[in-house]
Each structure stands twice: as structure tokens, then as C-alpha cells.
VOGU-3710 file (C-alpha; in Angstrom, 3 decimals, decimal comma):
1> xxxxxxxxxx> 13,958/242,635/-50,136  12,114/245,710/-51,353  9,771/244,894/-54,214  10,331/246,977/-57,333  7,362/247,640/-59,565  8,837/248,845/-62,861  6,863/251,774/-64,225  7,365/253,777/-67,405  7,724/257,069/-65,509  10,653/255,689/-63,502
11> xxxxxxxxxx> 12,544/255,000/-66,742  12,048/258,349/-68,455  15,039/260,673/-68,473  14,003/264,281/-68,937  17,560/265,628/-68,501  19,456/267,117/-71,378  21,247/264,251/-73,107  24,696/265,806/-72,988  25,023/266,225/-69,232  27,358/263,990/-67,274
21> xxxxxxxxxx> 30,872/262,704/-67,673  32,595/260,812/-70,438  35,756/258,751/-70,789  38,287/261,587/-70,560  41,362/259,488/-71,217  40,035/258,680/-74,666  39,430/262,343/-75,475  42,758/263,965/-74,554  42,920/265,796/-77,891  39,199/266,502/-78,062
31> xxxxxxxxxx> 37,927/269,961/-77,197  34,290/270,337/-76,149  34,623/274,037/-75,310  35,195/276,835/-77,735  38,727/277,797/-76,734  39,653/279,606/-79,928  37,345/282,005/-81,719  37,625/282,313/-85,487  38,583/285,608/-87,050  36,219/284,801/-89,918
41> xxxxxxxxxx> 32,821/286,382/-89,345  30,943/285,038/-92,369  30,510/281,648/-93,978  30,215/281,129/-97,689  29,290/277,455/-97,785  28,527/274,671/-95,277  28,656/271,067/-96,490  26,313/268,850/-94,466  25,483/265,145/-94,423  21,944/264,958/-95,793
51> xxxxxxxxxx> 20,935/262,495/-93,054  21,125/265,301/-90,484  17,540/266,449/-89,805  16,403/270,022/-90,378  19,806/271,075/-91,726  18,381/274,040/-93,623  16,525/275,307/-90,550  19,540/274,923/-88,265  22,315/276,147/-90,569  20,674/277,912/-93,527
61> xxxxxxxxxx> 20,852/281,418/-92,051  24,660/281,144/-91,774  25,481/280,538/-95,433  24,805/278,328/-98,439  23,987/274,770/-97,341  25,175/271,943/-99,580  23,613/268,593/-98,656  25,376/265,369/-99,621  25,058/261,695/-98,588  27,724/261,040/-95,971
71> xxxxxxxxxx> 29,611/258,481/-98,046  29,656/260,853/-101,037  31,271/263,846/-99,334  34,596/264,206/-101,147  37,235/266,852/-101,871  35,186/268,288/-104,716  32,216/268,849/-102,390  34,273/270,579/-99,673  36,809/272,537/-101,708  34,913/275,832/-101,370
81> xxxxxxxxxx> 33,343/275,163/-97,975  34,113/276,969/-94,718  32,558/274,283/-92,532  31,834/270,567/-92,762  29,080/268,901/-90,718  29,121/265,095/-90,721  27,813/261,932/-89,143  29,832/258,726/-88,836  29,740/257,739/-92,521  32,233/260,431/-93,599
91> xxxxxxxxxx> 35,930/259,815/-92,956  37,494/263,150/-92,034  41,263/263,285/-92,613  43,995/265,028/-94,590  43,005/263,377/-97,877  39,599/265,042/-97,605  40,423/268,484/-96,211  44,065/269,389/-96,942  44,337/272,698/-98,869  40,619/273,483/-98,561
101> xxxxxxxxxx> 38,860/276,479/-96,971  37,362/274,336/-94,194  38,102/275,754/-90,736  35,416/273,975/-88,719  34,374/270,323/-88,631  31,330/269,344/-86,604  30,143/265,793/-85,959  26,554/265,296/-84,854  27,271/261,799/-83,528  29,242/260,663/-80,491
111> xxxxxxxxxx> 31,710/258,279/-82,139  35,146/259,728/-82,783  36,907/257,032/-84,805  35,793/258,511/-88,159  37,710/261,753/-87,509  41,499/262,205/-87,530  41,589/264,668/-84,653  45,395/264,785/-84,559  45,603/265,972/-88,148  42,767/268,489/-87,693
121> xxxxxxxxxx> 44,611/269,991/-84,739  47,856/270,206/-86,717  46,006/271,815/-89,632  44,372/274,404/-87,381  40,864/273,139/-88,111  38,504/273,310/-85,157  36,628/270,126/-84,293  33,431/269,798/-82,283  31,576/266,572/-81,497  28,080/266,382/-80,025
131> xxxxxxxxxx> 29,106/264,127/-77,158  26,180/262,596/-75,306  23,526/263,683/-77,788  22,147/260,165/-78,279  22,874/258,771/-74,814  19,251/258,501/-73,762  18,216/256,921/-77,062  20,827/254,161/-76,710  19,866/253,584/-73,067  16,236/253,190/-74,123
141> xxxxxxxxxx> 17,290/250,623/-76,741  19,129/248,567/-74,119  16,390/248,683/-71,488  13,505/248,100/-73,911  15,182/245,014/-75,334  16,113/243,652/-71,902  12,450/243,978/-70,878  11,286/242,418/-74,165  13,695/239,482/-73,788  12,667/238,858/-70,170
151> xxxxxxxxxx> 8,944/238,866/-71,034  9,483/236,664/-74,101  11,312/234,113/-71,951  8,991/234,395/-68,929  11,753/235,710/-66,710  12,026/238,504/-64,184  14,622/241,263/-64,123  14,360/242,039/-60,432  17,445/240,920/-58,535  19,314/239,920/-61,706
161> xxxxxxxxxx> 22,776/241,353/-62,332  23,565/243,755/-65,164  27,215/244,528/-65,974  27,641/247,957/-67,568  31,003/248,188/-69,339  31,669/251,894/-69,816  29,790/254,305/-67,563  29,921/257,563/-69,468  27,015/259,374/-71,102  25,165/256,212/-72,147
171> xxxxxxxxxx> 26,243/253,931/-69,326  25,034/256,377/-66,688  21,567/256,443/-68,201  21,441/252,665/-68,498  22,480/252,487/-64,831  19,647/254,785/-63,694  17,005/252,978/-65,710  18,279/249,539/-64,665  18,076/250,479/-61,006  14,444/251,515/-61,529
181> xxxxxxxxxx> 13,798/247,958/-62,753  15,359/246,394/-59,648  18,493/245,181/-61,442  21,735/244,903/-59,494  24,425/246,760/-61,441  28,157/246,083/-61,727  30,032/249,038/-63,184  33,297/248,825/-65,112  35,037/252,015/-66,223  38,821/252,098/-65,608
191> xxxxxxxxxx> 39,462/255,707/-66,714  36,582/256,995/-64,621  37,749/254,978/-61,612  41,242/256,439/-62,029  39,841/259,969/-61,810  37,154/259,362/-59,186  38,196/257,201/-56,236  34,571/257,045/-55,031  33,336/255,435/-58,257  32,093/251,857/-57,552
201> xxxxxxxxxx> 34,350/250,171/-60,109  34,340/246,383/-60,608  37,072/244,594/-62,538  36,044/243,433/-65,991  36,646/239,719/-65,433  34,428/239,779/-62,341  31,691/241,591/-64,263  31,750/239,021/-67,039  31,652/236,059/-64,666  28,889/237,377/-62,401
211> xxxxxxxxxx> 26,460/239,076/-64,785  23,149/237,825/-66,124  23,217/240,656/-68,658  26,240/242,470/-70,100  25,969/245,726/-72,026  28,857/247,578/-73,681  29,143/251,371/-73,746  32,801/252,221/-74,318  34,296/254,135/-77,229  36,423/252,224/-79,735
221> xxxxxxxxxx> 40,103/253,003/-79,145  43,307/251,290/-80,260  45,852/252,939/-77,967  46,235/254,716/-74,640  46,027/253,360/-71,124  42,859/251,351/-71,720  42,397/250,454/-75,405  38,975/248,961/-76,135  39,588/247,274/-79,486  38,727/243,599/-78,853
231> xxxxxxxxxx> 38,159/244,425/-75,208  36,118/241,239/-75,177  38,589/238,821/-76,701  38,452/235,041/-76,689  39,818/234,701/-73,145  37,374/237,208/-71,688  34,399/235,900/-73,623  35,031/232,479/-72,128  34,305/233,967/-68,691  30,715/234,802/-69,639
241> xxxxxxxxxx> 28,030/232,508/-68,252  26,200/230,483/-70,937  22,927/231,801/-69,493  23,946/235,452/-69,956  22,672/237,965/-72,510  25,370/240,027/-74,278  24,520/243,421/-75,801  26,694/245,557/-78,066  25,173/248,976/-78,724  28,525/250,770/-78,517
251> xxxxxxxxxx> 30,908/250,279/-81,459  31,893/247,426/-83,719  35,370/246,168/-82,905  34,968/246,174/-79,135  34,147/242,459/-79,338  36,175/239,909/-81,285  33,309/238,675/-83,448  34,941/235,375/-84,438  35,480/234,589/-80,763  31,914/235,708/-80,007
261> xxxxxxxxxx> 30,663/233,026/-82,367  32,476/230,432/-80,269  30,935/231,744/-77,035  27,764/230,201/-75,654  25,216/232,778/-74,486  21,478/232,806/-73,849  21,029/235,609/-76,367  22,940/238,211/-78,345  21,516/241,672/-78,950  23,686/243,406/-81,538
271> xxxxxxxxxx> 23,378/246,899/-82,951  27,057/247,663/-83,679  29,199/245,505/-85,942  32,649/245,230/-87,442  32,967/246,427/-91,024  29,465/247,894/-91,343  27,452/247,430/-93,491  29,224/244,209/-94,518  28,338/242,544/-91,233  29,362/239,078/-90,069
281> xxxxxxxxxx> 26,828/236,647/-91,611  27,062/233,934/-88,957  26,861/236,338/-86,034  23,905/238,062/-87,682  22,058/234,758/-88,100  22,614/233,710/-84,493  21,634/237,038/-82,876  18,344/237,157/-80,982  18,047/240,767/-82,129  20,162/242,172/-84,980
291> xxxxxxxxxx> 19,701/245,851/-85,826  21,609/248,139/-88,226  23,378/250,533/-85,820  20,204/252,467/-85,015  20,145/252,378/-81,198  20,986/256,081/-81,005  18,904/257,074/-84,023  15,921/258,614/-82,289  14,662/261,815/-83,872  15,267/263,562/-80,540
301> xxxxxxxxxx> 18,926/262,468/-80,501  19,574/263,432/-84,107  18,054/266,854/-83,590  19,936/267,387/-80,326  23,242/266,548/-82,016  22,513/268,874/-84,923  21,516/271,703/-82,598  24,659/271,270/-80,500  26,845/271,500/-83,602  24,897/274,491/-84,930
311> xxxxxxxxxx> 25,464/276,354/-81,672  29,168/275,472/-81,673  29,554/276,617/-85,292  27,849/279,911/-84,504  30,106/280,518/-81,546  33,238/279,692/-83,525  32,329/282,068/-86,360  30,943/284,709/-83,973  27,418/284,450/-85,346  24,101/284,997/-83,509
321> xxxxxxxxxx> 22,895/282,031/-81,459  20,357/279,596/-82,806  16,873/281,064/-82,428  14,704/278,098/-83,408  13,748/275,720/-80,586  13,648/271,929/-80,658  9,904/272,012/-79,998  9,390/273,935/-83,245  11,048/271,133/-85,218  9,833/267,983/-83,476
331> xxxxxxxxxx> 6,454/266,425/-84,362  3,484/266,797/-82,047  3,015/264,334/-79,162  1,595/260,941/-80,041  -1,509/259,237/-78,725  -1,294/258,058/-75,087  0,320/254,681/-74,490  -1,789/251,985/-72,850  -0,252/249,574/-70,305  -1,548/246,105/-71,184
341> xxxxxxxxxx> -0,764/242,828/-69,429  -1,187/241,033/-66,125  2,097/241,895/-64,398  4,050/245,140/-63,978  6,773/243,840/-66,296  4,379/242,794/-69,079  2,591/246,135/-68,763  5,905/247,924/-69,028  6,840/245,831/-72,058  3,584/246,742/-73,767
351> xxxxxxxxxx> 4,121/250,462/-73,160  7,737/250,419/-74,367  6,805/248,359/-77,414  4,034/250,823/-78,303  6,546/253,657/-78,057  8,887/251,796/-80,436  9,174/248,117/-81,287  12,813/247,378/-82,087  11,774/244,039/-83,579  10,669/245,989/-86,655
361> xxxxxxxxxx> 14,256/247,195/-87,060  15,389/243,564/-86,918  12,729/242,391/-89,368  13,380/245,157/-91,893  16,932/244,019/-92,599  16,199/240,292/-92,160  16,774/238,129/-95,239  18,194/234,709/-96,027  20,699/236,192/-98,487  23,379/238,077/-96,572
371> xxxxxxxxxx> 24,123/240,354/-99,566  20,584/241,705/-99,324  21,035/242,175/-95,574  24,131/244,293/-96,286  22,169/246,501/-98,689  19,207/246,786/-96,359  21,503/247,642/-93,448  22,737/250,865/-95,021  19,480/251,775/-96,743  17,321/251,387/-93,627
381> xxxxxxxxxx> 19,813/253,217/-91,444  19,896/256,094/-93,903  16,098/256,278/-94,169  15,283/255,365/-90,583  11,687/256,171/-89,539  11,119/259,054/-87,072  11,414/257,396/-83,661  10,595/259,514/-80,604  12,050/258,919/-77,146  9,865/257,860/-74,222
391> xxxxx> 9,481/261,342/-72,768  7,572/262,379/-75,915  4,817/259,816/-75,339  1,925/260,659/-72,985  0,678/257,915/-70,667
//
């Protein structure tokens, strides 16, 4: 067998984060392209979630920018707005936007379950979502924590089996990085397999039974050919080996959390939860790593999503393209990372931990009283420190 020596350079993805495919069956009513151009050439007001970085720089030349916390964006805030730019904390539906001036809704995150796309289409409101903007950030979260877990438990990753459930934007990047570590990958993506007969699809039950590590990267859907709500239900969870590590950095609701509690695993790494921020107290306490839905929250990903939406808004309203570059807005490169340790895997762990230690995200929300955890969950997520992706760190 060929010996793999995991190196940081092999894991870095320098590609733009929105290249690749996604789960098309889940996005039948979702338009990525600008198929209809607005007849409005000027914008009076743009309401923007204040957690979106550099909003004034990216949108300020188009009209008045009104910044609001995502959970506080209401009808009063949007009644005189031409465009609404949100993250996942704002529910976008008829109750919010009916009989307003809004003609464009942009979401700088990849999740779609906070937006009623059917109603927007019926109302003639254009919707754009920055699909893939945080794919690399989430992939880095998964790989960094797999490496950390393996080193902490004196295990190797080479030759172990990783099941990737959902091989779209994020799953593809996890796949590439996992192969660089010498992991054997099982891929499960029914809609992709239906469209591409060459895709190496493995049935879900086989993935669950055979894998040493299982990572979820599907959207959350309740209908269609392949709904993902409680995709891992009690029956499927029982197929998982008790020595396996289960990771959810996709969406809450994909796993039946009550059934998860009854499932024996070696470790649970959980970033996405049902009913955030009121997360399941027992599942939180048992998790090896519990983080507040921050896997995709790198500064690079946030800025990429905001830039994608800014460009889409400009095209829709026939405005000049964005002139400011990402490099003008991102902080300068950090100090070089130093590989420390006796083995390639421990050296890799040291480098990835220097780039960002996800244990600090776990520790920040950790508390014996679950009510405090709930408060910390939302507060920390909203004020998340500026995390750079691996490509920003010199070696």
C-alpha cells in the first residue's frame, strides 16, 4: 500500500468556493443565474443583517444601507427597502415582505430553509443565494477535527473509511482533503447519482455500516424524491458501528437527535442542531466537540458570500460591478505556522490547530447550566472571532 504523508499543502483548496455541483433536485425552484433583469435602475434602501462583514463597503454605493440584527429584521425595517440581504437568522416569507417595495432578496449563506422560495417566486421577488460560499470553511472544520480526534486518541487516519453523506459543494471538498490524508471514502448522494451515472455512489445503509467516520453534508429538506429530514433515524443510526465517529456540520434536523442519544458511537462532533440556539442538553453534554453552528463562519467564507450577493444585486438592478477586491477587505497574512510533533499526523495537527483551534469554540459556549449555553450559543455565533482559512496562513 502506498504510504500517505499528510501535509498541510495537500489539504489547502485555492479554488473559488462556489465552483462545483450541488444537489439539484433540492433546488428546482432556485435560480442561481440572473434570468430576469429589473426595470428599476436605482435603489433607495438596502436592509442588511449586521453580521454580514463589510456591508457598507460592498453595498453602500448602491443606496442607503440599514443594518439590523438578523432576528430583528421585521416589516417595519423593510417597508421602504428595495432589497433585503440576510443570513440564516431571518425568516423570509409573506408575513415579512408582502406589500413592501422589496424586489430582491439575497442570502449570504448556503442554507435555504429560512426562505420561502415558492412565495417569493409568486410575488415576483428575485432570490439569490450564495451557494458554496462557505464550502471550504466547513470542509476545513471536518478535516481539522478528524485529525485532532485521531491524534488525541493515538490513532491513524490512513486506510480508515470515511462516509461522506452529500457530495455537493462541501462534500466534494471534504472528499479531496480526505483523500490527501489516505482515507478511503464512501460517497452517498442519490440526486447526484441519478444525474451522473459515473458517480461512485454507495447506498446509505452500507456507508453507515462500513464507515469509521461519518460526515453529513446534505441540505435539510422535507419533501421531494430524497427528503433529508431525519435522514438518520433510529433504524439507520443502529447500523453505525459503536467505534465510529459521527459528524453533523450540515443542518439540524438531518439526524433524529433523540435517537442519536440512544446510539453508541466513539465520538460525536456536532456543529448543527435542532431548534438552535435552544440545543438538546443531553446531546450537547455527550458530544466530544460541540460548537455553535460556526463551521462555515470563516471570514473568507462570509466575505465571499457577501461579495457574491453584492454582484448579483448589481446585476439585477443594472448597476456597475463591484470594484473593491476581497484582498482589500481581508486582514494581512498571519505569522508562518510551525509544524511541531514527531509524526506527520501530529505535525499536521499542530499546524491546523495553530491556524484555528476549534476547541476554543467548544470551550466558549461550555457551561454546566444549559440556559447559559443557549445564550452563549447565539452570542458567540453573532460575535465570532475573525477566522481565516488555511490558504491565508504561510508555512
